[in-house]
VOPAGU-2260 file (C-alpha; in pm, 1 decimal, decimal comma):
REM VOPAGU-2260
SITE   aa  ch    i         X         Y         Z
SITE  MET   A    0    6631,6    2320,4   14242,1
SITE  ASN   A    1    6765,9    2101,7   14509,1
SITE  PHE   A    2    6461,9    1862,9   14513,1
SITE  PRO   A    3    6390,6    1586,4   14534,9
SITE  ILE   A    4    6568,1    1516,9   14867,6
SITE  ALA   A    5    6706,1    1169,7   14885,9
SITE  GLN   A    6    6496,7     909,0   15103,9
SITE  GLU   A    7    6808,0     839,2   15296,2
SITE  LYS   A    8    6832,4    1198,8   15412,7
SITE  LEU   A    9    6475,1    1201,6   15523,2
SITE  ASP   A   10    6542,5     864,8   15696,0
SITE  SER   A   11    6847,7    1020,2   15884,9
SITE  ILE   A   12    6645,9    1331,5   16007,8
SITE  LEU   A   13    6370,8    1111,2   16134,5
SITE  ARG   A   14    6611,1     887,6   16332,7
SITE  GLN   A   15    6771,4    1210,9   16481,9
SITE  MET   A   16    6435,8    1317,1   16598,5
SITE  ASP   A   17    6326,7     972,4   16727,9
SITE  ILE   A   18    6034,0     959,8   16492,7
SITE  SER   A   19    5951,2     600,6   16373,8
SITE  ASP   A   20    5658,0     681,7   16167,3
SITE  VAL   A   21    5658,6    1016,8   15984,4
SITE  SER   A   22    5279,7     988,7   15939,1
SITE  ASN   A   23    5198,3    1000,1   16313,6
SITE  THR   A   24    5383,2    1316,8   16372,7
SITE  THR   A   25    5209,5    1624,7   16538,8
SITE  ILE   A   26    5189,4    1957,8   16350,3
SITE  ARG   A   27    5483,8    2094,4   16556,1
SITE  GLN   A   28    5700,5    1793,7   16473,1
SITE  GLY   A   29    5614,8    1823,3   16109,7
SITE  VAL   A   30    5747,0    2184,6   16129,6
SITE  ALA   A   31    6061,0    2075,0   16289,8
SITE  ILE   A   32    6110,1    1795,7   16011,3
SITE  ALA   A   33    6049,5    2045,2   15730,0
SITE  SER   A   34    6295,4    2299,4   15886,0
SITE  ALA   A   35    6560,2    2044,2   15911,9
SITE  MET   A   36    6495,5    1926,3   15549,7
SITE  GLU   A   37    6511,8    2287,9   15437,7
SITE  ARG   A   38    6851,0    2335,7   15577,5
SITE  GLU   A   39    6953,2    2006,8   15401,6
SITE  ALA   A   40    6810,6    2138,0   15071,2
SITE  GLY   A   41    6921,4    2490,7   15103,0
SITE  GLU   A   42    6591,2    2602,2   14968,7
SITE  PRO   A   43    6269,2    2704,2   15140,6
SITE  PHE   A   44    5988,2    2446,6   15176,2
SITE  LEU   A   45    5618,0    2513,6   15100,7
SITE  HIS   A   46    5468,2    2524,0   15447,2
SITE  LEU   A   47    5123,6    2401,2   15407,0
SITE  GLU   A   48    5123,7    2205,7   15737,4
SITE  ILE   A   49    5049,7    2487,3   15983,7
SITE  GLY   A   50    4751,8    2699,3   15998,4
SITE  VAL   A   51    4925,7    3039,9   16063,8
SITE  PRO   A   52    4741,5    3331,9   15914,8
SITE  GLY   A   53    4848,3    3433,7   15572,6
SITE  LEU   A   54    4732,4    3780,6   15611,3
SITE  PRO   A   55    4866,2    4097,6   15791,1
SITE  ALA   A   56    4720,2    4147,4   16146,1
SITE  CYS   A   57    4409,3    4372,0   16164,6
SITE  GLN   A   58    4536,2    4722,9   16198,0
SITE  VAL   A   59    4240,1    4828,9   16424,2
SITE  GLY   A   60    4376,8    4583,3   16691,9
SITE  ILE   A   61    4731,7    4694,2   16644,2
SITE  GLU   A   62    4626,6    5052,8   16708,4
SITE  ALA   A   63    4411,0    4968,8   17006,0
SITE  GLN   A   64    4672,0    4760,6   17154,0
SITE  LYS   A   65    4945,6    5034,0   17113,6
SITE  ARG   A   66    4713,3    5274,6   17297,5
SITE  ALA   A   67    4663,3    5027,4   17578,2
SITE  LEU   A   68    5035,2    4981,5   17605,2
SITE  ASP   A   69    5093,9    5361,4   17626,9
SITE  ARG   A   70    4828,3    5388,6   17895,5
SITE  GLY   A   71    5046,0    5157,1   18103,8
SITE  VAL   A   72    4817,3    4844,9   18119,7
SITE  PRO   A   73    5123,5    4611,4   18113,1
SITE  SER   A   74    5190,7    4697,3   18476,7
SITE  LYS   A   75    4836,4    4592,2   18591,1
SITE  TYR   A   76    4696,8    4243,1   18620,2
SITE  PRO   A   77    4368,8    4211,7   18418,3
SITE  ASN   A   78    4058,3    4080,2   18569,4
SITE  ILE   A   79    4050,1    3716,2   18509,0
SITE  ALA   A   80    3699,1    3740,8   18394,8
SITE  GLY   A   81    3787,7    3989,6   18120,6
SITE  ILE   A   82    3786,9    4372,1   18078,3
SITE  PRO   A   83    3431,2    4523,3   18038,4
SITE  GLU   A   84    3523,9    4651,7   17699,5
SITE  LEU   A   85    3589,6    4307,5   17552,0
SITE  LYS   A   86    3309,2    4139,2   17715,7
SITE  LYS   A   87    3073,3    4398,9   17578,9
SITE  ALA   A   88    3212,7    4401,3   17233,6
SITE  ALA   A   89    3207,5    4027,1   17211,9
SITE  SER   A   90    2844,8    4004,2   17308,0
SITE  GLN   A   91    2756,7    4246,0   17031,0
SITE  PHE   A   92    2980,7    4061,7   16791,3
SITE  ILE   A   93    2805,3    3736,6   16865,0
SITE  LYS   A   94    2481,5    3896,2   16802,8
SITE  ALA   A   95    2595,1    4059,4   16484,6
SITE  TYR   A   96    2724,8    3742,1   16323,9
SITE  VAL   A   97    2587,8    3447,2   16503,7
SITE  ASP   A   98    2243,0    3609,6   16595,9
SITE  GLN   A   99    2268,3    3481,9   16957,7
SITE  ASP   A  100    2200,2    3692,0   17275,6
SITE  ILE   A  101    2486,9    3611,4   17529,4
SITE  PRO   A  102    2534,2    3866,5   17807,7
SITE  ALA   A  103    2872,2    4014,5   17867,4
SITE  GLU   A  104    2898,6    3826,9   18196,6
SITE  CYS   A  105    2888,1    3486,0   18023,5
SITE  ILE   A  106    3178,8    3575,1   17794,1
SITE  VAL   A  107    3552,0    3529,9   17906,8
SITE  PRO   A  108    3876,9    3584,6   17729,6
SITE  THR   A  109    4138,7    3311,2   17718,8
SITE  VAL   A  110    4493,1    3256,4   17579,1
SITE  GLY   A  111    4364,2    3152,9   17246,8
SITE  SER   A  112    4106,0    2881,0   17175,0
SITE  MET   A  113    4376,9    2626,7   17270,6
SITE  GLN   A  114    4344,2    2732,6   17633,5
SITE  ALA   A  115    3976,0    2774,8   17614,1
SITE  CYS   A  116    3914,7    2417,1   17501,9
SITE  CYS   A  117    4174,6    2269,2   17729,3
SITE  ASN   A  118    4011,8    2407,6   18027,8
SITE  LEU   A  119    3668,7    2333,7   17912,4
SITE  ILE   A  120    3750,8    1971,0   17865,7
SITE  LEU   A  121    3907,2    1951,4   18201,5
SITE  GLU   A  122    3608,7    2113,9   18364,4
SITE  CYS   A  123    3346,8    1906,7   18181,5
SITE  SER   A  124    3521,6    1586,4   18260,2
SITE  GLN   A  125    3485,6    1662,0   18624,8
SITE  LEU   A  126    3123,3    1775,4   18645,9
SITE  ASN   A  127    2975,1    1423,2   18706,9
SITE  PRO   A  128    3186,8    1119,0   18806,6
SITE  ASP   A  129    2995,3     891,4   18567,1
SITE  LYS   A  130    3094,0    1098,4   18261,9
SITE  ASP   A  131    3438,0    1062,2   18176,0
SITE  THR   A  132    3443,2    1068,7   17796,7
SITE  ILE   A  133    3488,3    1348,8   17542,5
SITE  LEU   A  134    3334,0    1271,7   17198,5
SITE  TYR   A  135    3499,4    1425,0   16893,5
SITE  ILE   A  136    3333,3    1476,3   16559,7
SITE  ASN   A  137    3636,1    1405,1   16339,2
SITE  PRO   A  138    3824,1    1489,5   16159,0
SITE  GLY   A  139    3938,8    1764,0   16381,9
SITE  PHE   A  140    4218,6    1964,3   16535,5
SITE  ALA   A  141    4464,8    1716,4   16682,2
SITE  PRO   A  142    4565,4    1895,2   16983,9
SITE  HIS   A  143    4196,5    1916,1   17105,2
SITE  MET   A  144    4216,0    1525,8   17121,1
SITE  LEU   A  145    4542,0    1524,1   17284,8
SITE  GLN   A  146    4425,8    1757,4   17545,0
SITE  ALA   A  147    4163,7    1505,2   17674,5
SITE  LYS   A  148    4443,0    1242,9   17693,1
SITE  VAL   A  149    4673,0    1465,1   17888,3
SITE  PHE   A  150    4402,5    1520,0   18138,2
SITE  GLY   A  151    4311,9    1152,9   18170,6
SITE  ALA   A  152    3996,3    1180,0   18013,5
SITE  GLN   A  153    3831,9     896,9   17784,5
SITE  VAL   A  154    3820,9     978,7   17409,4
SITE  ALA   A  155    3558,2     873,0   17156,2
SITE  SER   A  156    3529,1     986,7   16805,9
SITE  PHE   A  157    3373,1     905,3   16456,3
SITE  ASP   A  158    3432,0    1040,5   16107,4
SITE  ILE   A  159    3175,0    1280,4   15996,7
SITE  LEU   A  160    3226,7    1188,2   15630,3
SITE  ASP   A  161    3042,0     864,3   15702,9
SITE  TYR   A  162    2759,5     993,0   15911,6
SITE  ARG   A  163    2605,7    1302,5   15742,6
SITE  ALA   A  164    2239,1    1400,1   15752,8
SITE  GLU   A  165    2008,3    1132,0   15874,7
SITE  LYS   A  166    2289,6     914,4   15977,4
SITE  LEU   A  167    2431,1    1160,8   16234,5
SITE  GLY   A  168    2143,1    1120,4   16498,4
SITE  PRO   A  169    2180,2     747,3   16548,8
SITE  LYS   A  170    2563,3     766,4   16534,7
SITE  LEU   A  171    2551,9    1030,5   16822,0
SITE  GLU   A  172    2299,6     829,2   17016,9
SITE  GLU   A  173    2518,1     526,9   16988,4
SITE  PHE   A  174    2789,3     694,3   17195,3
SITE  MET   A  175    2558,0     910,7   17417,9
SITE  GLN   A  176    2315,9     643,9   17537,2
SITE  LYS   A  177    2616,4     477,1   17713,2
SITE  GLY   A  178    2569,4     767,4   17977,0
SITE  ASN   A  179    2943,4     839,6   17997,9
SITE  VAL   A  180    2978,7    1134,6   17745,2
SITE  ALA   A  181    3057,7    1461,5   17920,4
SITE  ALA   A  182    3106,6    1682,3   17617,1
SITE  MET   A  183    3152,4    1678,3   17246,3
SITE  VAL   A  184    3377,1    1898,4   17045,2
SITE  PHE   A  185    3369,3    2005,2   16681,2
SITE  SER   A  186    3474,8    2286,3   16452,8
SITE  ASN   A  187    3229,7    2443,1   16199,1
SITE  PRO   A  188    3375,3    2510,8   15912,9
SITE  ASN   A  189    3575,8    2191,8   16002,1
SITE  ASN   A  190    3950,6    2180,8   16033,2
SITE  PRO   A  191    4069,1    1996,7   15831,4
SITE  SER   A  192    3807,6    1889,7   15582,6
SITE  TRP   A  193    3630,4    2218,0   15553,6
SITE  VAL   A  194    3294,7    2033,2   15578,8
SITE  CYS   A  195    3020,8    2274,1   15705,4
SITE  LEU   A  196    2753,6    2118,0   15921,7
SITE  THR   A  197    2387,1    2208,4   15798,7
SITE  GLU   A  198    2132,7    2356,9   16018,1
SITE  ASP   A  199    1948,4    2010,6   16041,3
SITE  GLU   A  200    2268,6    1856,2   16147,5
SITE  LEU   A  201    2329,6    2120,4   16419,3
SITE  ARG   A  202    1983,1    2082,6   16526,1
SITE  THR   A  203    2047,0    1703,0   16566,8
SITE  ILE   A  204    2350,7    1777,6   16769,2
SITE  GLY   A  205    2164,2    2010,1   16991,4
SITE  ASP   A  206    1876,7    1773,6   17051,1
SITE  MET   A  207    2111,8    1493,7   17138,0
SITE  ALA   A  208    2314,4    1717,3   17388,2
SITE  THR   A  209    1998,0    1812,9   17547,3
SITE  LYS   A  210    1847,2    1476,2   17565,5
SITE  TYR   A  211    2156,2    1311,0   17720,1
SITE  ASP   A  212    2283,6    1629,9   17913,1
SITE  VAL   A  213    2604,5    1660,7   17707,7
SITE  ILE   A  214    2782,7    1991,9   17688,8
SITE  VAL   A  215    2873,0    2106,0   17312,4
SITE  LEU   A  216    3212,5    2275,1   17273,1
SITE  GLU   A  217    3176,1    2459,8   16931,9
SITE  ASP   A  218    3505,0    2575,7   16800,9
SITE  MET   A  219    3444,0    2879,3   16566,7
SITE  ALA   A  220    3785,6    2939,6   16467,1
SITE  TYR   A  221    3679,2    2999,7   16107,9
SITE  LEU   A  222    3372,9    3209,9   16174,5
SITE  CYS   A  223    3186,6    3336,3   15856,3
SITE  MET   A  224    3437,4    3166,6   15624,6
SITE  ASP   A  225    3197,5    2936,5   15454,6
SITE  PHE   A  226    3217,3    3170,5   15140,0
SITE  ARG   A  227    2949,0    2990,4   14952,8
SITE  GLN   A  228    2714,8    3238,1   15115,3
SITE  ASP   A  229    2764,0    3615,2   15211,2
SITE  LEU   A  230    2801,5    3628,4   15592,4
SITE  SER   A  231    2970,7    3973,9   15594,3
SITE  HIS   A  232    2683,3    4198,3   15697,9
SITE  PRO   A  233    2645,4    4237,6   16080,5
SITE  PHE   A  234    2303,8    4200,1   16208,0
SITE  GLU   A  235    2171,3    4083,2   15874,2
SITE  PRO   A  236    2096,3    3727,8   15773,2
SITE  PRO   A  237    2235,9    3476,7   15668,5
SITE  PHE   A  238    2429,7    3431,9   15996,2
SITE  GLN   A  239    2692,8    3189,5   16105,9
SITE  ARG   A  240    2545,2    2851,6   16176,4
SITE  SER   A  241    2554,8    2748,2   16534,7
SITE  VAL   A  242    2443,2    2467,2   16759,8
SITE  SER   A  243    2340,5    2739,2   17016,6
SITE  ARG   A  244    2011,9    2768,3   16835,3
SITE  TYR   A  245    1920,3    2423,2   16938,8
SITE  THR   A  246    2035,6    2363,2   17288,4
SITE  ASP   A  247    2126,6    2547,7   17601,4
SITE  ASN   A  248    2425,4    2304,3   17663,8
SITE  TYR   A  249    2687,2    2486,1   17449,8
SITE  VAL   A  250    3001,9    2693,4   17486,6
SITE  MET   A  251    3125,5    2887,4   17179,0
SITE  MET   A  252    3500,1    2938,6   17128,0
SITE  LEU   A  253    3594,9    3246,7   16906,1
SITE  SER   A  254    3955,8    3311,1   16837,6
SITE  GLY   A  255    4123,2    3618,4   16711,1
SITE  SER   A  256    4378,5    3415,4   16526,3
SITE  LYS   A  257    4218,6    3339,2   16195,2
SITE  ILE   A  258    3909,8    3578,5   16204,9
SITE  PHE   A  259    4141,7    3894,0   16250,1
SITE  SER   A  260    4493,9    3740,7   16165,5
SITE  TYR   A  261    4583,3    3807,3   16529,3
SITE  ALA   A  262    4721,6    3473,4   16618,4
SITE  GLY   A  263    5063,7    3611,3   16774,0
SITE  GLU   A  264    4886,3    3765,8   17072,3
SITE  ARG   A  265    4703,2    3436,5   17159,3
SITE  ILE   A  266    4374,0    3592,8   17239,8
SITE  ALA   A  267    4017,3    3443,3   17221,5
SITE  VAL   A  268    3695,5    3441,0   17400,1
SITE  VAL   A  269    3452,3    3161,7   17525,4
SITE  ALA   A  270    3106,0    3235,2   17535,3
SITE  PHE   A  271    2872,4    3016,9   17762,5
SITE  SER   A  272    2501,6    2993,1   17724,8
SITE  PRO   A  273    2339,5    3185,0   18004,6
SITE  SER   A  274    2181,6    2886,0   18158,6
SITE  LEU   A  275    2497,4    2678,2   18146,6
SITE  PHE   A  276    2716,5    2972,1   18291,0
SITE  LYS   A  277    2475,0    2990,9   18602,1
SITE  ARG   A  278    2410,4    2615,7   18623,1
SITE  GLU   A  279    2516,0    2466,8   18972,9
SITE  TYR   A  280    2717,4    2138,2   18981,7
SITE  SER   A  281    2740,5    1981,5   19318,5
SITE  ARG   A  282    3071,4    1791,7   19216,2
SITE  LEU   A  283    3235,8    2128,5   19136,6
SITE  ARG   A  284    3125,1    2265,6   19473,3
SITE  GLU   A  285    3258,4    1954,0   19654,1
SITE  LEU   A  286    3598,8    1977,1   19465,5
SITE  TYR   A  287    3664,2    2343,1   19454,3
SITE  GLY   A  288    3395,9    2526,4   19665,0
SITE  ILE   A  289    3249,9    2691,5   19360,4
SITE  GLY   A  290    2954,3    2531,8   19208,3
SITE  ARG   A  291    2843,7    2746,3   18914,8
SITE  MET   A  292    3010,2    2625,9   18603,6
SITE  GLY   A  293    3098,4    2975,6   18471,5
SITE  ASP   A  294    3241,8    3102,5   18801,1
SITE  ASN   A  295    3439,7    2785,5   18846,8
SITE  PHE   A  296    3566,4    2812,6   18492,5
SITE  ILE   A  297    3719,6    3163,7   18576,7
SITE  LEU   A  298    3814,5    3135,4   18929,9
SITE  THR   A  299    3955,6    2791,1   18939,9
SITE  PHE   A  300    4060,7    2663,8   18601,2
SITE  LEU   A  301    4165,4    2987,3   18428,4
SITE  TYR   A  302    4309,6    3125,7   18757,0
SITE  VAL   A  303    4557,1    2822,4   18806,4
SITE  ALA   A  304    4634,3    2800,5   18435,1
SITE  SER   A  305    4740,0    3172,7   18359,4
SITE  SER   A  306    4575,4    3410,2   18610,9
SITE  GLY   A  307    4408,3    3579,2   18317,4
SITE  THR   A  308    4474,0    3689,1   17954,2
SITE  SER   A  309    4721,6    3940,1   17814,1
SITE  HIS   A  310    4576,1    4287,0   17927,4
SITE  SER   A  311    4661,0    4479,7   17603,1
SITE  ALA   A  312    4557,7    4209,0   17367,4
SITE  GLN   A  313    4204,7    4209,9   17522,7
SITE  PHE   A  314    4191,8    4579,8   17401,9
SITE  ALA   A  315    4282,3    4474,2   17061,3
SITE  LEU   A  316    4021,5    4210,9   17030,3
SITE  ALA   A  317    3756,4    4443,4   17177,5
SITE  ALA   A  318    3841,6    4706,5   16910,6
SITE  MET   A  319    3848,7    4470,2   16626,4
SITE  MET   A  320    3512,1    4317,7   16719,9
SITE  GLN   A  321    3356,6    4652,1   16785,0
SITE  ALA   A  322    3471,0    4778,2   16451,4
SITE  ALA   A  323    3321,4    4475,9   16284,2
SITE  VAL   A  324    2995,6    4527,0   16452,5
SITE  GLU   A  325    2987,3    4888,7   16335,0
SITE  GLY   A  326    3082,0    4789,8   15983,1
SITE  ARG   A  327    3430,3    4960,6   15991,4
SITE  ASN   A  328    3617,8    4617,6   15974,3
SITE  ASP   A  329    3492,7    4400,9   15706,1
SITE  PHE   A  330    3697,9    4100,1   15822,7
SITE  VAL   A  331    3492,5    3852,2   15610,5
SITE  THR   A  332    3579,3    4020,8   15296,5
SITE  ASP   A  333    3946,5    4034,8   15404,3
SITE  VAL   A  334    3978,7    3673,2   15465,0
SITE  ARG   A  335    3814,1    3580,1   15139,5
SITE  GLN   A  336    4156,0    3586,5   14999,8
SITE  TYR   A  337    4180,1    3224,3   15137,9
SITE  GLU   A  338    3903,4    3117,3   14897,5
SITE  LYS   A  339    4099,4    3222,2   14601,3
SITE  ARG   A  340    4418,5    3053,4   14714,1
SITE  ALA   A  341    4226,1    2722,0   14790,3
SITE  ALA   A  342    4048,3    2732,4   14450,1
SITE  GLU   A  343    4374,8    2782,5   14261,5
SITE  SER   A  344    4596,0    2543,6   14448,4
SITE  LYS   A  345    4333,4    2273,2   14435,5
SITE  ARG   A  346    4347,8    2298,2   14053,8
SITE  ILE   A  347    4717,0    2249,3   14058,2
SITE  PHE   A  348    4688,0    1943,7   14287,6
SITE  LEU   A  349    4409,3    1786,1   14077,7
SITE  ARG   A  350    4612,4    1848,9   13755,3
SITE  HIS   A  351    4882,7    1634,0   13903,7
SITE  GLY   A  352    4670,3    1343,5   13976,7
SITE  PHE   A  353    4558,8    1419,2   14340,8
SITE  ASN   A  354    4204,6    1396,4   14455,5
SITE  ILE   A  355    4010,9    1599,1   14720,6
SITE  VAL   A  356    3937,9    1344,6   15000,1
SITE  TYR   A  357    3659,2    1526,9   15170,1
SITE  ASP   A  358    3521,4    1647,6   14837,1
SITE  LYS   A  359    3153,3    1676,2   14914,5
SITE  ASP   A  360    2956,1    1881,8   15163,3
SITE  MET   A  361    2620,9    1689,4   15154,2
SITE  ASP   A  362    2509,6    1745,4   14789,9
SITE  GLN   A  363    2749,8    2033,3   14726,4
SITE  PRO   A  364    3125,7    2037,7   14636,0
SITE  ILE   A  365    3323,5    2129,4   14948,7
SITE  GLY   A  366    3369,2    2505,8   14980,7
SITE  ASP   A  367    3701,4    2675,8   14918,5
SITE  GLY   A  368    3836,5    2810,3   15242,5
SITE  PHE   A  369    4136,5    2790,2   15480,3
SITE  PHE   A  370    4195,6    2405,8   15443,2
SITE  TYR   A  371    4120,3    2123,5   15229,5
SITE  THR   A  372    4229,9    1752,8   15196,9
SITE  ILE   A  373    4407,7    1572,9   14938,4
SITE  GLY   A  374    4504,1    1216,8   14849,6
SITE  TYR   A  375    4687,2    1039,0   14568,7
SITE  HIS   A  376    4511,8     732,8   14432,5
SITE  ASP   A  377    4550,3     453,0   14711,3
SITE  MET   A  378    4877,3     587,4   14854,7
SITE  ASP   A  379    4907,6     537,3   15226,2
SITE  ASN   A  380    4976,3     832,7   15456,7
SITE  ARG   A  381    5332,9     735,0   15532,0
SITE  ARG   A  382    5444,2     722,0   15166,2
SITE  LEU   A  383    5235,4    1034,8   15075,2
SITE  LEU   A  384    5407,8    1255,4   15338,1
SITE  SER   A  385    5758,5    1118,0   15270,8
SITE  LEU   A  386    5722,2    1192,9   14901,2
SITE  LEU   A  387    5575,6    1525,1   14948,7
SITE  LEU   A  388    5857,2    1618,1   15201,6
SITE  ARG   A  389    6121,1    1502,6   14968,8
SITE  CYS   A  390    5968,9    1740,9   14708,4
SITE  GLY   A  391    5990,7    2034,7   14945,6
SITE  ILE   A  392    5613,8    2028,5   15040,2
SITE  ALA   A  393    5515,0    1996,4   15408,4
SITE  VAL   A  394    5167,0    1883,6   15499,2
SITE  ILE   A  395    5002,4    1697,5   15798,8
SITE  THR   A  396    4852,6    1349,1   15743,5
SITE  LEU   A  397    4469,8    1288,0   15803,2
SITE  ASN   A  398    4518,9    1009,8   16047,5
SITE  THR   A  399    4648,2    1274,1   16292,7
SITE  THR   A  400    4327,1    1444,4   16274,4
SITE  GLY   A  401    4115,8    1143,3   16359,8
SITE  SER   A  402    4029,1    1066,5   16000,5
SITE  THR   A  403    3968,3     718,2   15894,8
SITE  HIS   A  404    4071,9     789,4   15536,2
SITE  ASN   A  405    4414,9     821,7   15367,0
SITE  GLY   A  406    4529,8    1170,5   15269,0
SITE  ALA   A  407    4667,0    1505,6   15391,8
SITE  ARG   A  408    4556,9    1836,9   15516,1
SITE  VAL   A  409    4650,7    2149,3   15295,8
SITE  SER   A  410    4671,9    2491,8   15460,9
SITE  VAL   A  411    4653,4    2763,8   15200,7
SITE  ALA   A  412    4774,9    3054,5   15420,5
SITE  ALA   A  413    5122,0    3043,2   15291,5
SITE  LEU   A  414    5038,3    3021,5   14935,0
SITE  ASN   A  415    5019,9    3409,5   14902,3
SITE  SER   A  416    5182,9    3482,9   14563,4
SITE  PRO   A  417    5171,5    3361,7   14198,1
SITE  GLN   A  418    5538,8    3262,2   14244,4
SITE  LEU   A  419    5448,7    3015,3   14524,6
SITE  MET   A  420    5163,8    2883,6   14319,6
SITE  GLU   A  421    5423,5    2821,4   14042,5
SITE  ARG   A  422    5658,9    2649,4   14287,2
SITE  LEU   A  423    5386,0    2427,2   14398,0
SITE  ASP   A  424    5313,8    2321,4   14042,4
SITE  GLN   A  425    5681,8    2244,9   13990,9
SITE  ARG   A  426    5715,9    2056,2   14296,0
SITE  LEU   A  427    5409,0    1838,3   14234,9
SITE  SER   A  428    5554,6    1750,5   13898,8
SITE  LEU   A  429    5840,5    1599,9   14085,5
SITE  PHE   A  430    5613,6    1439,0   14321,2
SITE  GLU   A  431    5443,9    1253,5   14014,3
SITE  GLN   A  432    5780,8    1145,0   13876,0
SITE  LEU   A  433    5879,7     985,7   14226,0
SITE  ALA   A  434    5546,8     827,1   14267,9
SITE  ASN   A  435    5532,3     679,5   13909,8
SITE  ASN   A  436    5903,6     566,7   13945,5
SITE  ASN   A  437    5837,4     415,7   14279,3
SITE  SER   A  438    6155,7     527,1   14424,7
């Protein structure tokens, strides 16, 4: 084994990359650092830093996309609003797993949820000149916060760990009563903590969104992955929890990346509430000549961003969603492998003295899923990440996700074999030695 890597080697790599504080690196910077250190060590890292799917892409989608390619769709521009097959299938999929009726016209494909959220943030920040702030329920997906900054929108946030249940409403009102919040963003299950908001908490969010006319951008990247309940049966309760039950001011984002392991094709859909899709905004009409929010999203923002979404990938997502609705594609059972990986790897971390930072979901232990969070006693983020990197383990620190707590996010996607679990055990033994030797 070529670990641990000397601190001097890590410092040299960081200087070459012009990184002054390793704990503030983005996910992609973290990947680059780990790749450079892999070359130094001559041995693969455990890549727990990036949420790539750890399962094969859904075969139903692959076959549908092949058929579309063979029919010649690459030579034809897709309709920016989406192909009818996808819009109809997504409407049925949302009804089957979220129990919400959203017409096909209100559903639009995007180049992954990244493009979806990016353009929604930009549009929401322009609806009302008095509302220039995007509110984030953190911890969250760091690029979503960066998107607002790139567009010049103001950013506000709070850590959900400190404001569960009856504390949530007053905290939201603290921000919203200022009158400057245009939209709020959260994921459920949450990336990175895997906290799952309750129905009461979602009702609180919905009530506040309606009261203060704030749009909720609900990221459903991990749809039906709260494995503590069986959400695998289409059109049967229990359903995926959603704020859409409690307000008309919502937009859902559903990505093919984790649900169907189709990340490489960058395909997702946004689903507007019917009333929000048709809502007229004088500010949009003044700026772009198109006042309805949904039409403006499609014909202005998506048009200038990418002129639509991959034609063949739309056929793939449509087929995967339709197969799920019809019971031919049990995607929930497929992705339950992440639950097993999380449970086993958590046991390994705990055995080596780590703790789970976001360990409770109200009065329950946090569920096992795609992500979880780890800390090591009172160790700060910079030292934690440095020692893990020196031992061949790549993660991202929680401060980059907007968390107010020390620790790191672990993605279990890459831990797909007993050999890799054993490697994790060995490298955490090295970590313990380094931490205890203070070297």
